[in-house]
Each structure stands twice: as structure tokens, then as C-alpha cells.
LUMNU-99532 format. One line per 3 residues: number of its first residue (from 1); their letters; for each residue x, y, z of C-alpha. Coordinates in steps of 0.25 Angstrom, whole numbers, padded with zeros to 4 digits, m for minus. Layout:
# LUMNU-99532
NUM = A = X,Y,Z ~ ...
# end
This chain:
# LUMNU-99532
1 = MGW = 0114,0192,m0041 ~ 0106,0193,m0028 ~ 0093,0187,m0035
4 = TKA = 0102,0176,m0042 ~ 0105,0170,m0027 ~ 0091,0172,m0023
7 = AVA = 0085,0164,m0035 ~ 0096,0154,m0033 ~ 0091,0153,m0018
10 = SLM = 0076,0153,m0023 ~ 0079,0141,m0033 ~ 0087,0133,m0023
13 = AIA = 0075,0135,m0013 ~ 0065,0130,m0023 ~ 0073,0119,m0029
16 = MMG = 0074,0113,m0014 ~ 0060,0114,m0012 ~ 0056,0111,m0025
19 = CSY = 0062,0097,m0025 ~ 0050,0092,m0016 ~ 0040,0099,m0025
22 = AEK = 0047,0093,m0038 ~ 0046,0079,m0032 ~ 0032,0079,m0032
25 = LVY = 0031,0083,m0047 ~ 0038,0070,m0050 ~ 0030,0058,m0053
28 = RVD = 0032,0046,m0043 ~ 0025,0033,m0046 ~ 0016,0027,m0036
31 = INQ = 0023,0015,m0030 ~ 0014,0003,m0026 ~ 0018,m0010,m0020
34 = GNY = 0013,m0022,m0014 ~ m0001,m0025,m0014 ~ m0012,m0015,m0019
37 = IEE = m0023,m0018,m0008 ~ m0037,m0012,m0012 ~ m0045,m0009,m0001
40 = KAV = m0058,m0016,m0008 ~ m0049,m0029,m0008 ~ m0047,m0028,0006
43 = DAL = m0061,m0026,0010 ~ m0065,m0038,0002 ~ m0056,m0047,0010
46 = KFG = m0065,m0056,0019 ~ m0061,m0066,0031 ~ m0059,m0081,0025
49 = MTK = m0055,m0077,0012 ~ m0044,m0086,0006 ~ m0031,m0082,0001
52 = EQV = m0034,m0083,m0013 ~ m0047,m0073,m0011 ~ m0038,m0064,m0004
55 = KFL = m0028,m0064,m0015 ~ m0039,m0062,m0026 ~ m0043,m0048,m0018
58 = LGP = m0029,m0043,m0014 ~ m0019,m0050,m0023 ~ m0007,m0057,m0018
61 = PML = m0001,m0053,m0004 ~ 0011,m0045,m0004 ~ 0019,m0054,0006
64 = VES = 0016,m0069,0012 ~ 0026,m0072,0022 ~ 0031,m0086,0020
67 = GYP = 0028,m0091,0034 ~ 0015,m0085,0035 ~ 0007,m0087,0022
70 = NTW = m0007,m0084,0028 ~ m0003,m0069,0030 ~ m0003,m0061,0017
73 = YFV = 0002,m0046,0017 ~ m0002,m0036,0007 ~ 0006,m0023,0007
76 = QWQ = 0003,m0010,m0001 ~ 0013,0000,m0002 ~ 0011,0013,m0011
79 = QPG = 0018,0026,m0013 ~ 0011,0035,m0022 ~ 0020,0046,m0029
82 = HEA = 0025,0055,m0019 ~ 0018,0050,m0007 ~ 0022,0041,0004
85 = PTQ = 0021,0026,0003 ~ 0008,0019,0010 ~ 0009,0004,0014
88 = KDL = m0005,m0004,0016 ~ m0004,m0019,0022 ~ m0013,m0030,0023
91 = VLS = m0011,m0043,0029 ~ m0020,m0055,0028 ~ m0020,m0067,0036
94 = FDD = m0025,m0080,0032 ~ m0028,m0093,0040 ~ m0023,m0107,0036
97 = NNQ = m0035,m0109,0028 ~ m0030,m0097,0019 ~ m0041,m0089,0024
100 = LVN = m0041,m0074,0027 ~ m0041,m0071,0041 ~ m0036,m0057,0045
103 = MDG = m0031,m0045,0038 ~ m0022,m0034,0043 ~ m0015,m0022,0040
106 = DFE = m0019,m0008,0033 ~ m0033,m0013,0028 ~ m0045,m0015,0036
109 = PGE = m0054,m0029,0034 ~ m0066,m0025,0025 ~ m0081,m0026,0031
112 = QFF = m0082,m0039,0025 ~ m0069,m0046,0030 ~ m0076,m0055,0039
115 = EAV = m0088,m0058,0030 ~ m0088,m0073,0025 ~ m0081,m0076,0013
118 = Q = m0090,m0081,0002
# end
């Protein structure tokens, strides 16, 4: 009878510890929301690009506030499987002529950002 108590206690301990390990065995789908922002596309942005040119490179923005149509927000949120979620933001500002004048957020302007648009 003594070995059964030890076996039950061992099984209980394994069951309690095993939950964290067993969870890793369960497949979890990657969750992507918002814009998929490629570094290559951000590097291709240039000062003075039109809104249409930017939309061609990055796709439509996630958010354009109604009172501020010259500020575009691109948000990329990802949670791969069992890992912690990450979020990257890109905020683009345009002047009244619909030309790109500034970028802010988690991405750095590419080397050619201040080169003339052709």
C-alpha cells in the first residue's frame, strides 16, 4: 500500500508539472493582424512620394483619422504560436500636396529616403 501512495503522489507531481510541457505539444496557429510591413518596402520609401506610390509599396494604411487625412498609421501585430506577441508601428506624414514628408515609428528611413523621387 505504501508504494501506491508514492505512485499516486508521483503521478500528481508529473501531472501538475506536465501541463506546461504538454501545452507546448499542442499546435497553436500564428496570429497576424494589421498590415504586413516588409523592411524592403519601407527602405524603398522616398521623401516626396505621393500617397498612391506609398499605397503601391505598403498597401492601404490600417488607420487614417478623419480629422487628419495626411497621417497614415500602419500597424503590424504578430503572435507566433506559443511566443509573446510583437507589434511594429509605422506612421507616415504627408503635406497638403499629398507628398510624403516624414516617417516615424519602429522602422528607420532607408538610405535613399531623402533622394529625389523620379
